[in-house]
N, C-alpha and C positions, 0 to 999 in steps of 0.2 A: 468495316470502316467506310464512312460516307465519302463518296467521290463527287466532285462538283459537275461531272458530266451528265448527271441525271437529276431530276427534281428531288428536293429533300423529302417532300411528302411521300413520294414514290418509295424512297429508301425506307422511311419510317414505317410505311404500310407493310412492306415485305418483311421487315424485321419484326414487327408486332405480330404478323401472322405466324412467323416461325416460333416466336415466344409462346403464343397461344397453343400451337400444335404440341409444344413440349411441356405444356401444363405449368408454365412459369407463374409465380405469384404476381399479383396485381402491382404491388409497389415495386417489385423488381423490374417489371416491364416498363412502367412509366419512368422510373429512375433511369433506366438505360436509355430510353428514347430522349429523356431530358438531357442526359449527358451528351448525346449526339448533337442535339440542337445547341447546347453550350459550346461544343467544339467548333461548330460552324460559325456561330455568331461571334465567338471570341476571335476566330481567325480573320473574319471580316473586319472586326473592330481594330485589331492591331495592324492589319494591312492598310487601312485607310488613315487611322490616326497618326501613325508614324512619329510625328513631332513629340519629343519628350515633354515639352511644356504642356502640350494638350493632354498627353496621357497622365501627367501629374495633376491636372485640373479636373479631369472627367472620369467618372466611374459609370459602368454600365451594369444595371441591376435587373434581375429577373423578378417580376412582380406577379400578383394574382396566381392563377393555376400553374403557370410556368415557374414562379418562385417556389411554389409548394411541391415541385417535381411531379406534377400530375399530367404530364404531356401524353396525349393519345395521338394516333397518326395525323388527324386533321385539326388538332387543337389550335387556338389562337396563341401566338407567341407574344406575351405581354412584356414590354421592355420599358424601363425608365432610365433615361440619361440624367445623371445628377452631377452638377459641377459646383466647385467651391465658389467660383465667381463667374459672372456672365461676360463673355467677350465674343466678338464677331468670328474669330478663328475657330473657337470651340463650336459655335452654332453651325458654321459651314461644314465642319467635320462631321457633326451629328447628321446633317442632311445627306452627305455623301455616303455615310454608313447605311442610312435608311434606304437610299436608292439601290445600293448593292444588295441589300437583304430582300427588297421587294422584287428585284430581278430574279431571285432564286425561286420565286413562286410560293413562298410560305406566307401565312396570314399573320401580318405584323400589326400589333396594337401598341402604340408608343406614347410617351410623354417626355418632355425635356424640362427640368426644373433646376433652379439654383438652390443650394442648401437652405439659405435663409427664407426662401419662399415655400419650401416643401411642406412645413407644418401648417402654414397659413392655407395653402391649397387643400390640404387634407381635412382641415377643420370645417371647411365649407361644403365638402362633399363626402357622404358616408362611403360610397363605393371606392373613391380614391383612398380614403383612410384605411379601409380594410385591405385593399390590395397592397398598400405600402407596408402594412404590418408583416406581410409574408415575403418581403423583399429579400433577395439572395444575391451575393456577389457573383458576377460573371467575368468581368474584365475591367482594366483601367486602374485608376488611382486607388491604392490601398488607403491613402490618407483621407480621400473623400469618403471612402466607405466607412472608415473609423468615425468620421464626423456624423455620418448617418446613424451608425450603431450607438454612439454615445450621446448624441444630441437630439437627433430626429426621432428615432424609435421610442425612447422613453416618453417623449411628449405625445406621440401617437397613441401610446397605450394608456397614459395616466393623466394627461392634461385634459381638464374639463371631463373627468372620467364619468361622472354621473350622467352627463348628457350623452356621452358615447355609448354607455351601457344601455341607456334608454333607447337610443337609435337602433342598437343591435336587437333588442327585445321587440321593438316596434316592427323592424324589418322582417323578423321571423313570423310575427302574427300576420302581417299583411301578405306575406308570401304563402303562408299556409291557408289563408282564406281563398286564395286562387285555386287551390286544389281541394276545396270542400272540406278542409281540415281532416283529410283522410289519406293515409299512405296506401290503402288498398284499392288503387286505381287499376283498371284492367290494362292500361297503357301508361305505366308510371314514368315520370321524368326523374331520372336518377341523379340529376344535378340539382335542380331547383325544387323538386317535389319534396313532400314530407318524408323525413328520414333519409334524404339523399345527401350528396356530397356537401352541398351548401350548409346543411344542418350540422355536419361534422365540423366544417370550418367554424360555424358559429359557436360550437362547443369550445373549440380552442381559443377563439377570440375572447369569449367570456372568461374562461379559466385563466387566461393571461392577464387580462385587464381587470376584471371584477374580483377574481379570487387569488390573483398573483401566484398561480400554479404553473410551474415550468417543467418539473420532472414527472416521470411516470409514476414514481413512488408516491408523490404528493397527490397525483390524480387518483391513484388507488385508494389512498386514505379518504379523500373527499367523496368519491363516488362508490367505492367498493371495488374490489378486484374483478368481480363478475362483470360489472358495467363497463369498466375500462377494457376488459378483454373482448366483450361484445362489440365495442366501438372499433377495436383494432380489426376484428374479423370482418365487420361490415365494410370498413374502409378497403380492405383487400379485395373483397368480393365485388364491390361497386366499381373499383378501378379496373378490375379484370373484365367485368361485364361491359363497361364503357368502351374499352378497347375493342371488344367484340362488335359492339354497335357501329363503331367507326369502320371496321373492316367490312361488315355486311352492307352498310349504306354507301361506302366509297366516299363518304363526306362526313362532316361533323354532325353528330347525332347523339342526343341524350335521352331519347324517348324509346322505351321498350315497346314498340308497336307490335301488333299481332303478327305482321308479316315476318318479324325477326325472332319470334319466340322459339320456333323449332330449330332454326340454324344456330341461334345463340346458345341454346341448351346443348346442342351437339358439340359446338366449339369448346364449351366449358367441360366437356367429357361426361355429361349426364345422360344416362340411358333410360329406356322405358322399363317399367315394371309390369307385372301382370294386371295391375289395376290403374296405374297412372302413366301418362305419356311424359317423355323427358321435358317437354315444355311446361307441363303442369308442376313437375317437381321443381324445376328452376324457379318458377314464379313463386311457389311456396317458400323456397329458400330466400328469395329476394324479399318477400313480405316479412319474414322473420327478422332479416337484417334491418330493414327499414323500421320495423317496430322497435327493435332494440335501440337504434339511434335516436328515434323520437322520444323514447322513454328517458334515455340518458340526457338528451337535450332539455327535456322538461325539468328534470331534477337540477341540472345546472342553472337553468333560468330561475327556478325557485330559490336556489341558494344565492344567486346573484342579486335577485330582487329583494330578498330578505335582508341581505347584508347592506345594500345601499339605499333602499327605499322603504324598508319595513318599518312599521310603527313599533313602538316599544312593546315587546311581547309580554304577555301575562304568564309568568312562570308558575302560577298557581295551577295545580293539577285538579281538574274537576271530574269527579267520578260519575260515569254514566250508569254503569251497573257493575256487577261483581267482576266482569271480565274486561271492560274497556273504560277508558277515561279520555278526557280532552286535555291536551297539554301543548302550549305554544301554537294554538289554533289548529292542531292536528289530532287525529284519533290515534291512540296508542293502546297497546294491550297491557293490562296489569300483570299478566303472567302468560308468556308465550305457549306454555304447555297446555293451556286451555283450548288452543286451537286444534288439539287432537280430536275434540268433539265436533263433528260436522255442524251441529246445531249452532255452536258458538261462532263458526265461520260465517254461517248465514246471518247470525246476529250482528256481526261486524258490518255487513253490508246494509242491514236495516238501519243501523246507526248512521252509516254513510248517507243513506237516503233521507233520513229524518233531520240530521243536523246541518247538512250542506257543507260539512268539513271534509277534508281529504285525509287519506291515511298517511302516517309517517312512512318514510322510506323503508325503515326496518319492518314495520308491520306489513306493508305491501309485499316485501320479499318473503316474509313468513307465510302470508296468505297464499302467495303463488306456490311456494314449496309444498305447503300443506295440501292445496287443491290437486297438485299433480299426483299425490298419493291416493286420491280417491279413485276407486275403480269405476268404470263405466257401468258395471253391473251392480254397483252398490245400491242397496235399498235405503233411501233417505226416509227419515221418520215423518209422521204427519205434522209434527211441529216445524220441521224444516220446510215442508210445503207451505204451511200457514205463514211462515216468515216471508217466503218468496212472494206469496200473494199480497202480503202487506207492502212489499216493495213495489209491486205493480199498481198499488193503489195510492202510492205516495206522490209528491209533487216533484220528484227527482228521478223519474223512471229511466230516462235515456242514460244519464250520467252513471247511474248505478249499474245498469245492465252492461254498459261499456266497460266499467271497471271490473265487473264479474267476468266479462269476456277476456279482458287484458290479463287477469290473474288465473285464467283457465277454469275458474269454478263453474261458469256457465256451461263450458264444454263437458265437464264431468257430471253436472246435474242433468243436463239434457244431451246425452252423447250424440243424438241425431242431429242437434244443432252444431255440435263440435265438429261433425264431418264437413260442415260448410266453411270452416276456417280457411281463409286464403283460397277458396275454391273459384277457379276461373271458368265461367260458362260463357261461351261465345253467343251472345244474344244481341239482336238489333238494339241500338240506342243506349244499352247499359254501359256505364263507365266504371263500375266498382265490382269487387268480388261479391259473392253471394252474402257472406256474413256482413260485410260492410253495408251493402244495400239494405239488408234487414234492419240493422241498427239505425241507419239514416231514416228509414220508414217510421221507426219508433219515435225518433227525434221530431220528425215533421208532424206526427200526430200530437205529441206532447206540446208542441209550440202553439197549437190551436187554443190551448187554455191560457196563453199569455195575453195580457190586456191589449197589447199593441202589435200583435202578430200580423204580418203582411201577407197578401196573396191568398188568404183563406176565408174571404168573406162569405162564400157559399156554404162553408162547412162549420164555422165556429159555433153557431146556435145549436148544433146537434150534439156537440161533444159532451156537455153536462148530462144529457139524457141517457147516455149509453152506459153499460156496465163496464167500467174502466178496465178492470183487471182482465176481463174476457177479451176485450179489444186488443190490449197489449200482448196478451198471450197468443192470440190468433196471428198478429203481425209477426211475433217472434218465430212462430212455427210455419208461416205460410209458404216458405220456400224449402222446407226440409227435404222435400222429394227431389230436389234438383241433383243431389249427389247420387241417388239411386237411379233416377230417370236417365242420367247421363250415360250410365253403363248398360242399362236395360232397355234403352230407347223407348221408354214409356213417357206419357205426359207427366210433368212434375206435379200437377195438381192431383192426379190419381195416385201416383206413387206416394205423395205426402199424406194423402187421406188414409192410405193403408197403414202407414207408420204412426199416424196420429193417435189412433185408438190405443196403442200400447202406452204412449206417453201419458195420455189423459187418465188411463187406469192407474198408472203409477202415482199420479198427482191426486188421486182420490177425489176428483171433481164430482159434484152432484150431476144427476142424469141430464137435467135441463141445461146445465152449463156446458156439459160435454157436447150436447146436441148443437148448441150455438157455435162453439169453436169449430166443430167438425164442418158445419155449414159454411162458415166464413173461409176456412182453409180450402175446402173443396171448390168453392165458386169464386175465389178471390180475384181471378182474372176476367170473369164473365162480364161484369159491368163495363170495364174498360174496353174489352173486345167489341161489345155491341155499340158503345158510344163512339168509338174511334174508327170502326170499320163497317158499320151498318148505318142505314138511314133511320134516324130516330123517329122520323114521321111515318115510317111504315108500321102498320098495326102488328105485324109479325115480330118486330123488334121488341116492342113493349110487352107483347104476350109472352115471348121467350123469357124475358127477365122476370115477369110477374110469376110465371110458372115456377121458376127456380126459387124466388125469395118467399113466396106464399103469403107473407104478411108485411105490414109497414115497418114493424120493429126490425125484422131482418133486412129490409130494404135500407133503413137508416144506418144500420151497422155496416152493411156492405158498402154503402156510399162513403162512409168514413174510411173504411179499410182500403177502398180503391184509391181515395185521395192519398193516403199515406204511402201506398205502394207505388203509384204512378209518380208522385212528386219526388221519389227517391231514385228514379231511373237515372236521370242526370239533371244538372241544374237548369237546362234549357227545355227539357222535354215537356214538362207539364206547364204549359203556358195558359194565358187567359182564354184563348180560343178553345183549348181542350177542356178547360174547367167549365166553360159555357155549354159544351156538348154534353159533358157528364151531368151537369145540373139540369139540362133540358130533358135528358132521358130519365133522371130521377123524378122530376115533377110529373112527367107524363105517366110514368109507372105508378106513382103515388095516386094520381087521379084514377087510374084504372083499378087499382086495388081498393080504393075508397068507393068504387061503384058510381062515380059521378057520370051523369048523362053527357051525351055528346053535346058540345057547346054550340051555341047559335049566335049570330051577330046581333048585338044590342043596338039597333039603329032605327031611327024613324024615317030616314032618307030612303025613298023607294028606289032611286037609282043605285044606291049602295047595295041594297038587298038584291036588286037585279044582277049587279056585278058578281056578288057572291054566288048567286044561283048558276052563273055561267062557269064558275070555277069548280074543280073537283073537291070532294069532301076533304081529302088530305090537306088541301090549301087552307081551309077553314080551321082545321084542327091544329095546324102548325103555326098559326099567326094570331096575335092579339088584335083587338079592335083598332088600336092606334095604327099598327102597320097596315091593316086591311084598308083603313081610310086613306092612308098615303098611296097605296097601290091603286085605289079607285080613282084618285086624282090623276095618277099616271095613265090609267086606262082611258080617262077622258081626253087627255092629250093625244093618246094613240088614235082615238076615233076622229079627232079633229085634224091632227097634223101628221099622223103616221108614227113610225117607231119612236118611242120616247124612252128617256134614260134618266135615272135618279141615282146619285152617288151619296152615300151616308157613312160617316165614320161611326163605329160602334164602341160601346164601353169596354168590350173585351180586347181592344187594340187592333181588331181587324176592320176592314172597310167593305161594305156591301154595295155591289153595283147591280141595280135592278133594271132590267130591260123589258118593256112591254112592246110586243110586236105581233104581227099576223104570221102564223106559222108557215114555214116552207121547208123543203128539204135542205139540209145543210145550214139552217139558221144558227144552231148552237155552235157548230164548227166555226162559222164566221165570227161570232162573238169571242170565242176562245182565241181565234187567230188575231183578232184586233187587240186583245189584252196582252197576248204573248208578244206582239209587235211593240207594245208599249213597255215591255220588261216587267210586267206585274206578275207576282207569284200567287197563283190560284190555289186555294186550300179547300174550297168547297164549291159545289154547283148544284142547284136545285132547279128543276124545270117543271112548271105547272102548266099543263095544256088544258084549256077550257073548251067550252062549246063554241061553235062558230069560228074556229081557228085562232082563238085568242091564246097567246102564250105569255106567261110571266116568268122570265128567267132571272134567277138570283145567283150571282157569282160573288163569292167572298175572296178577297185577296189580303195578303198579310203585310206587304211592304209598301203600302200607299204613303204612309207618313215618311218613310225613308226616301222615296223618290219625289215627293211632292215639291212643286214649284207653282208660282202664282197662276200660270196659264194651263196647268196640267189637266184640271177637270174638263175644261172646254175641249182640249186636244183629245182626251180619251173618248168623250162623247162623239166627236167628229170622226174619230177612227172607227168607232163601232158602227156609226151610220154609213160610213164609207164601205166597210167590209161587208155589212149585212145587205147593202144595196147593190153590191157588185161582187159576184163570186170570184172574179179574176183578181180582186184585191188580195186574196190569200197568197197569190204568187209573189206578192211584194216581200213576204217574210224571208225567203231565201235562207232558211236556217241551215247552217253548216253543221252536219251531224259529226260529233266527235268520234274518235276512234273507239271501237268497242272495248269496254273495260269491265271486267268482271268484278263484282263485289268481293271483298277479301274472303279468303277460304272459309271464314267462320260463319258465313251466312249462306243459306241454301235458297237460291232463287226459285220462284214458282209462278205459274199462271193457272188459274182455276176458274171454272164456270160452274155455278151452282143453280140448278133448275128446280130445287126442292124447297128451300127455306121460305121464299116469298110466294104468295098465292098469285100475284099479278106480274111479277118481273123476274127476269133472269139476272143473276148476280155474277158479274165479272170481277175478279180480283187478281192482282198481280203484285209481285214483290221483286223489283229489279233495280239495277243502278239507275239513278236519276240522270237526266241530261236536258239540255235546252231543247224546247220544242216537243218533248215527249207527249205531253197531254194533247197538243195540237195534232200530232201524228196519229195517236189512238183515236181521237174524235173523227179524223178524216176516214180512217179505215172503217169505223162503225157507220159513218154516213154513206160511204161507198157500198156497204153491205145492206143498205136500206134498214138500218137498225136505229131506233130512237133511244137517246139517253134520257131517262126519266129523272135521275139524280146521280150525284157522284160525291165521293168523299176523297179528297186528295191529301194524303199524308206524306209529306216530304220532310225528312229530317237528315241533315248532313248530305250525304251523297246517295241516299236510299229513297226510292219511291215505292210506297205501298198504297196503291190506289184501288178504289172500289167503284163500280158503275152498276146502276140498276137499269136494265135494258128491256125494251119491248119492240115488237115488230107487228105493226097493224093492231095496236092496243092490247096485244097478248104477249105471253112469254115466247121466247124463241123456240122454234121447233127443232128436232134432232139434227136435221140437215144444216140448218142455219147455225146451230151451235158449233158444229164441226168446222164450217166455213169461217166463222168469226174466230174460232180458236187458232186455226192455221194462219189467218191473216194477221192477227194480233201477235202471234209468235214471230212472224216474219219481221214485223216492224219493231218489236222489242229487242230482237237478237241480231238485226241486220248489221 
C-alpha cells in the first residue's frame, strides 16, 4: 500500500520490479499500478474538494494512457477535470488539487473543461479527442460523469464521424512514415512505432467509431479469432516490455535500445539457447508481435475505409484463370484446395504482381497456412522457379516480395533467406533487421524506374540496361551469409558466396546468369568500401575495383547494387555527398576499363599550363578543366597577395573550402583548427603539394548552410589567415575534451595502419566514438611526428567517427619505426 512519506514514482518502481520478478502479466502489472495512482489521486481530490457543492459539480477523469490503465513506473498521469458549469470556487479547487499532486513528484498532464465545451475542444484537436475517448472515472460527481458518458462520449465517437475516421487513418500513415514504414527497426519504439501500442489504440478507436464494435465476440467476427488473439497477446507483451524499459532506464522510455536488449530479455525470463542469445530471442518475439498488430491494423483500416469512403464495389466476379478471380477489387481463390499445389501458390503471387490488387483476408490467411506446410527441403518445380522469375521481372517486385515474406512463402522457397527473418546484427549505421534491410534495398532499386523518383539522378539511366531479374535476385540474396557469419565469425560476403551456389543450382539458372549473381553477391560491399573509406584519386583504388569487376557491364551492375544496398542502411546514411563519391569512383573506373588515356588540360593559356605542370599528376586526374581554371586564379592571388581562399557551395549539398598557400610544417593543422574553431563539420580533406612549395588544400564541410549568416564567409577566411599565419592561434581553441565514452557494446573499435595497399602512402584508419576536436587532435599528433597528410576521408555518422588518412614522411611511405610511433601516439589521443 502506498504511503505518502516517499515519492509515488519510487513506490511504483519497486512494485513494478517485484511484479516483473514474479513473471506477472503485463495488463495485471499496469492495472495494479494504475489502481495505486487512482487511490492517491482520489485521496487528494476528496481531501481538497471537501465542499459537497463542488463535489457535485466536478468530476475527475483519467484520460489517455492513464485512462486505458497502461501506467508504467514513470508514465505521465493524464487528468481531465470536467464540471457541469464553470465557477470560481470550482476553478480554485482544481488549482489546489493540482498543486498537491505536483508536490508528490508525479508527472501530471491536465486539462479543465466544462461539459458544454468538451466536445467543441475535442473537435478542434485530434489528440484531445482520442484521449477523451479513453476517459475513465476516478473521483467526484457521478452526475457529471453520466453527462460525459451519455452526451459527450457518443459525440466524440460519432459526430462528424467521416472526418474523425479520416484523421485516424491520416495519423497512422504519417506516424508510420517516420519509422520508414517498417516495424523491423533494430531499436524499435514500442509506443509510437509500427505495430506498437499506439497502433493497438488506433485499432480500438476505429472499431468503436467506424465499425461500431464494442465486444470481443464482435471483434472476433470482424477480424477472425486468430487476429484478435494475436492483438491480445501483443498487448500483454508490449505492456510488460514497456515496464521493463522504465525499470532499466530509471525514467520514462519507450525505445528498445541496444543497451537494454540483454537486461530486458533477462527480466522477461528469456534464456540463451545453443544458437541464439536471450536478447535475439526477445527481439524476434517482439517483431512477431509488432507484425501481428500491424497486419490487424491494416485489415481494420481497410474495413473502415471501405465502409465510409469506398466507391461502389463491383460485385461481378472476374475470372483470372482456373484458380483465381477478382472480386470486390481483391484477389480470391476459386477453390482453396487448389493451394495444395505449390505452383498455384506461386501463381497467386504472380497475379498479385501483375494486377496491382491485394489478396482478400481469407486468401491471405490460406496462403500463409499453406506456405507453413512447405518444407525447407522441398524441391520446387521448374515451373515454380519460372513464375518466381516472372515476378522479379514485373513492375511490382518490392510489394510482391514483401507479401511473400509476410506469408512465409519466401522463407520456405529460399530457406537461407528465411534465416534472416527478424535477425538483429549489430552493425554501424544500420537501423533495420537484416530481412527488412534487404527488402528496403529491393524497394529503393525499384523506385529508380519511377518517372519522378528523387535522389537517384546518378543511377536512373543505368536501370533499364541491366538484367532486372538478376539484379533483384542478387539484392535478395546479398546478405544471406549474415546468419552464418554471425556464428562462425566469417565475413558475411564469403559465407553468403558459399551458400549461394546451392540456391542457384536449385533455381536452375543458366551458367552465365549464375556467374553474374555470384559476382554481385561476393563483391556487393566492395564499391562502397572503396568509395567511402579510400581516396578515389589514388590509382590503387581504381585498380582494385577494376580488377574485381573485370568489365563495364559488371561495373554498371555493381554500381546499381551498391546504391540499393547503401540507400537501405538508414534514411540519412546515403546522402548526396556519398552519392557523389560513389559516382566519382564509378566514372574513374569506367575510364580505366575503357582504356582512356591520361587526360591533359585543354588550354591555350601558357600560365595555366605552367600551373598544371607544377602540380602532381593526381591533381590533374581528379579535377575538370573548369575547377583547374578556378584554382589557377587562386594561385595567381597567392603569388601576388599570399595565402588565398575560395569558398564554393557544391551541388551535392556540401561546401568546398580551397586554400592556396606556401607549404610549411603544420599548415594543414592550422587550417583544420581554424575550421573547427568556426564549428564547421569536416567530411573530406585533400592536400595537393606541388613543386616550389605550392600547396592546394581542399576541405569539404557538410554544415555550411546550417551555420550560414551574412558575414560568415569573410569571418572564416579571416580565421584561416589568422591561424595559418600564427601557430599560437591554435591555442585559442581550448577544446574541452568530453569524458571518455565507449561506443555501445555492439561495435568493435579499431585503429589500423596499412603500409601495403598504396604504393606511395601509408593508410591510417580508425573507428572510434566521435567527439569535438577529434580531427584537430589527430592532425596535431601527425604534425608533431613530422608526418604529412596527403588526403583524408572523414566519415562521421551519429556518434561514430570512421576516418581514413593517407600519410607520407619525406615524400615516402612511413618506415617501420615511424609507423609504431604514430600508432602509439594516435592510440593515446583517441583513448585518453
